N, C-alpha and C positions, 0 to 999 in steps of 0.2 A: 351248565351252572358256570357263572360268572366267578372267575378265581378271586379271594381276596389273600391279599400280601398279611404274612404274619408277623407285623412292624414289631408288633409287643407281647416277647414270649412268657409263654403260661410260667408261673412260680405260688408254689404252693402259698407261699407266704400272704396270695389273698383269703386264706383262711379265716385269719385275720376278725377280717371283717363281717362275713361270712357264715362263718361256722362258729357260733361261738363254744367255749367249755367251763365249766366247774372254775376250776382252780386254772386260770391263764398266767403261767408264766411268760408265755413268750411273747409277752406286750411289754414294749419300753418307754411308757410314760407312766406317769405321776400319777396320782388318785387324780379323775375327771373333777373340775368344781359344777357347784351349781346355780343354777342363776338366780338361786331365790337367797346364798351366798352374797350375790354382787349387788341384786333389789334393796337386801341389806345395807350395801353401804350406796346406797344414792341411783343405782342405775334406772331405777323405774323414774325420775324425775328427769336423764338426761332423755329417753327412751320418748317419752309423751314430745321432744320436740323434734323428734325427726322425719323429714319427708319424705318418704319413698318417693324421691327420683332417682336419676343415673347419679353416684357419686363422680368425685376428679378420678381421670382415668389412674393419674399418680400416686392416687389416694387421699385420705384425708387432713388436710393440713396439723392438725393437733398431732393425731396419728402417728406421723411421721415425724412431726419438733420431738415427741415422748421417746420416741424409735431412735430416734437420730443422737438424744441426748448420752443415751446411754449406748452410743457404740465411738464417741469421739468426732461425728460428722454434722454435717449440715444435714436440713431438712431436707432441702435441696437432692440431696444424695439418695436419700431413701426412695424407691418404688413399692406400695404394694402390694400385695400377692393375692392368686387364692391356693393359701394353703404356700409351703415352700417348693413344694411341686411343681406349683407354676414359672416359680422364679427358674429353679433349674430347666424346664424344659423350655422356656422362652431364651436364654442364654447359652443353651444348646444349640436350641435352631439358630440365631439370631449369627451365631463365629460359627456355622456348618458350612464350609463351598466343598469345591467337587477336590478328593484327594486330601481335605484338612485330617489330623487327627488327635486324641486325647488321650491324657495318661489321667487312670485312674485308679485310686489305691484300691486295694481287694483283699481283705472280705467287705461289703458296702452293702447300704440298703439295694435289692435291686433297681426298685422303684430309680434309681438315680443314676445307673447302670445303662439301665434300660430307654431309659428318654434321648441319651447317648447316640445309642446304636439306630433310633426312633428315626432322628432326622441324616441321616447315611455318614455320619461323623466316624471312622478308622478309629475304635475303641482298645486302647493298649494298659492291658492289665498287669497294675505296679503292685506285686505281691508282699501283703505282711500278713505274717507267722504268727502263730501261738508263742514257737517258741525264742520267737525274739522279742518275744512280750507288744506283739504288734507293733513296736517302732519302725519310725520310716529310716530305708538303706536309698540317702541321699544317690550313693554311685549303680542303683542297681536304678535310680530312678531314671537318671542319667542318660543310663543305657538304653531306656527309653522314649530320649527327646531328639526329638530334631528339627528340621526347620522346616515342617509340615507340620507344628507344632500347634495349635489355637490355643488349646487352655488343659490346664491342670487340676483334677479335681479331686478334693482332700476331703476329708469330712474330719471337726478336732473340738469334740471329743468325739470320737468315732463311734460312728452304727458297726458293727454291733458290738464291738469290746466299751467302747467309753476311756478311751485311750483316750491322751488329746496331744495334740503337735509343742515340741519346747519349740520355746523361744532360737536354740542355736540350729533347729530343724527348719525352721523356715527361714532362716537365715541364707541355710544352704540350697533350702530350694530355691529361691529366690538367682541367691549367684548361679546356679546353673539356669535356669529360665535368662538369666541375662545371657550368655555365655552363647544357649545353644538357640534359644528360639525368645530372644528378645520382643518382638511382637505376639508373645501368648500372656492368657489372663490364667491369674490362680484365681481359681472357684475356691472357698472354705466353707462348706456347708456346719453354721454352726449354734444347731437345731439344740445343742444340749448344754452350754455354755455356761446359764447359769441355772444349769439342775448340780449345783455341789452338795457336801453334804455336811450336813449339821450349822456350825458356824464360818464352817472353810470360805476364802472370800472367790466371789469366779473373776477369771485373770480376762482382761482389758479382750475386748476384739481387736484381731490384729485386721481391721479391713483400711485403718487408718495410718496402716505402716508405709503402705506404695498404695499409687495410683493402679496399676495389676490386678489389685485384691479385688477380690468382687466375696462382697458376703450375705448370706441367706439363712433365714430364718421362719419359725414361724410359733403360733400361738399352741402348738396342739401337745407339745412333750415336754418344758418347761414349768409352765403356765396352764399345762390341763384343761385346754380349751381347745381339742381335734374339733371336734362338731362346728365354731365360729370361721371354719376352712380360710382364716388369714395369715397372709405370712409377709416377708416382706425379701429384698433384694436390696442390697446396695456398692452402687460402684460409684466410685470420685470419676471417671474416666465420659466425659460429655459426649463424645458417640457415641457410645457402649447402652450409655444410657437411656440416648430417644429413644434407640432403638427397641429398648425393652417397651419404652411409657407404648410404640407406637403397634409395638407385638400384642402388651395387654388390651391398646383399644381394638384389635385387628381381629383381640379369640371373647375376652371376653365381658370385653369394653369398659367395668369400672369393676369395685367388691362391691359385693351389700354392703349398703346404709347402715344397715340393724345391725353387721359381727364389724363394722367396725365398732359402731357406736359402743358395742360390747367389750369391743378390741380396747378401745381409752379407757374403760370402764377398769379394765386388769390394769392398764399400766399406773394409772392416778393411786388404785392400790396394792402397791406389786411387794414393796417389799414385807409387807401382810399376809396378802401372800403365799410372799417366795419365803417366807422367815420359818410362815409354819410347815410346807413344802418338805423346805431344805431338813427339818427337823428328822418329819418322816421318813425321805432318804435314808438320813442317816440311821437309823432304828431297821430299817430293809436291808439296809448294805451292812449292817453289826451281825442278824441273824443269817444272812448270806455267809461270809466269814464263820461264822461259827458254823454250821453247817458244812462247810466244804473242811476245816477241820478235821468236823467228825468224821467224815469217810473221806478223810486223805489218801488211805488204801487205794481208793476205788477213785477219785477227782484228782485233777490242779486247776488251780483257775488264775486268771491276769485280773487283779484289785485297780476298779477304773479310777479315773482322775475327776470323772463326774458320769452324772446323768441314771438313771434308772435301770441300767442293765451292765451285764458283766459277760462273759467269754467263760467258761466254763468246760473243761476236755476231760472225758472219759478214757481213763490210764489204758496208755499201751496194751501192756505187757498184762491186764485184766478183760478186755475188752477187745475179742474177736470182732470181722463184720457183722457175724449173724448174731454177738450179744449187742450190736447198739443196734443194730435193726430189733430187735427187743426188746430195748429196755424201753423208745419210744412204743411202742404195740403195749407194754407196762403199765406206761403211765395214759396210754391215753382212755385202756380200764378203768382205770380210776380219775377219769375225767379231767384230768392232769394233761396240759403237754407246756413246749421249752417252745422255743427255736435254735431250729437244726440249721448245723454251718452249710446243709445245702442252700441253702436260701439264698446267706449272702457269699455260696462261693470258697465257703472252706472247710475242712477238712472233717468226715461223716464224726467224727469223733467227740469234736468241739459241737457244743450248742451254746445259742445266750438264752439269759435269766435275767425276768425282768422282776424287780423286785419294790416295784413303786406303786403297781395298780393297784394291787391287795390293799384288804387291811390288814392289820400285824396281827390276827389273830388265824383270817384267810392263810396271811403266807406262810405264817406258824403251819397252817395242816397243808399245804399244799410241798414245801416241800420235804412232810413229814411221808407224805404219798413217793416222791421224788427216789426219797429214800426208804423206802417199800418195795418200788418200780429196780433200783440201783440191787436188789437184793435177789 
């Protein structure tokens, strides 16, 4: 039999798309948008004008303009991609070279790390710990940077914790790169940036602060449209941007013109869409905070800065290893799941809880079932 190399390691997070459960607290998204909502806002008229041809490789101009306006850059700095994952893969592929290294904050979305290793980059993990509030330790980062570093990959807000980089941390990261690897790029995955809670204002994108910064995101998390598989990557480095466009052309050629039409409709109506979603996230976060407080003897958590997700930890003094495994089995018996820390390279007692995807009555019921499993 021919040998097939294992370029992409298995991770049970794939169960999110293949094994649905009744009460899914492992998901990190907000409620999914329905086409009927967009049709009521004029999408139908826009779709009747769509010709099913190839779209521009760099993406539809109006869509890039709408994205650029929300990031403080020009439309020419934006390339649309097939979800943020294509942006992450193409960036890794273009920057890969023999002996090249990349530093990634961990815990992390496993696919974001796996694409780095799949193209031959030497991946160095920058540990982020629950006990530190998942704050970035720049001294630890410095110890991992070398002249071979081509990329530093961070997420802000992070997945799975929802913790965002501070302005001071970002400046310290760039200063360390100036000193040790001045030709490296800093990739900041801003997928959850707009998913703030209630009346909070989203933090400005970091991409305009420095020409070495690459930003990526998608319509999957904040906007409730993972089904259109549309994302973007932003860079103000012309040489990198040219290679990313060519990389996209040589893989998918272009995005779906139908998907990009839907994406334009979402952005044209984004203020209304996000206002409703942010209120929902605030309610979900409040219920989650109340749940953790009610179980303070058993649980502790890191309150997220943004996103529909947070990290909760089973207290060490209450849960030995066997009890952690039993907790997840009890959840499964109750048709409920959370995201185990092992998915993200975190400790076993930590789990990701998503409070955005379920309607509030269902969230209440899901949290009740978690409470049962804890006891």
